[in-house]
N, C-alpha and C positions, 0 to 999 in steps of 0.2 A: 465393750461387752462386759459389763460389771458382773462380778462373781465368778468369772472364769479364770483359771490359771493362765498365765502368759509365759510362753517359752521364747527365750532369746538365745539363739545359737549363732556364734561367730566363728568363722574359719579363717585363720591367719596364714598367710604365706610369708615366711621369714626371709630376710635378706641374708642372714648368716645362720647356718644350721649347725655350727660348732656346739659342742656340749656347754661351754660357758655361756654362749649367747642364748641358747635355748633355756638354760637354767635361769638366767637373768630375766628373760621374757616371762617365763612361768611365775617367777617370784613377783614381778610387777603385777601380773594378773591377780594373784592371790592377795597381794597387799592392797590394791586399789579397787578390785572388782568383787571380792567376796565379802560376806558378812554385812550386806546392806539390809536395811529394814524391809521385810516382806519377801526376802529370798527364801524359798523352801528347798532349793537345790542349787548347788554350784559344783561343777566339775571341769577338769581340764584333761586333755589327752593329746597324744601325738598320733599322727596318721599311721594307720596300719600298713606299713610299706610292703608287707608280705602278701597283700591282697592285690590280685591283678585281674579283676573281673571287668568286663566291658562297661558295666554300669557303675563301677566304683570311680568316684571323683578323686583324682590325685593332685589337684591344684591347690592343696593346702598342706601345712605342716602341723599346726596346732588347732585343736578344736576346743571351744569353750561352750559349755552348756549351763544356762541359768534359767531357773523357773521361778517366777514370782507369783505371789498370791493373786494378783490381778494386774490389769494394765496400769492402774494408778501407781502402784508400787514400782513398776518398771519405769514409768515417766519420772518419778522421783529419783530413781537410780540414774537415769540417763542425764538428768540435769544436775546431779550431785557434783560437788567439788572433787571427791576422789575419782570419779569417772573422768572428769576433765584433766585431772593430774595424770591419770593413766595415759591419756592421749598425748599429753605433753612429754611425759617420761619415755614413752616408747616410739616417739617420732623417729623415723629412719630405721626402725628395727624390722619393719615388715614392708614387703613390696605391694601388699594388697590384703584386703579382707572381704569376705562375703558375710553378710548379715541375713539370717533367716529368722523371722519372727512369726509366731503363730499363737492362736488361742488353743488351749487343750480342750478338746471336745469330750474325750473319753480317757479315763485313766484306769489302769489295771492294778498296779501296785506302786508302792514307794512314796506316794504323796498323801498327806493327811486328808 
């Protein structure tokens, strides 16, 4: 879908949720996954543990949200050496991850 923003959301479940381990994981995310060509948004957050709704997914610890100018910029990011380095550096830090990718059809605010 040329010309559409591409959203890449990854939800990580960490093996160790101690403060030092979480800080190290977040630092790796910023070091290797932010500031890529074509990124228009990058953010990280911890699961809101105070939310207990039936529809709320509690199977993750860290949420990463990246929006790219288009699918091509995402493809470049996915194949990049920093992305590969992140996978290597964080091996064993998470027990799993869920990746949710989508094209942004409508945007309200915050993106150019």
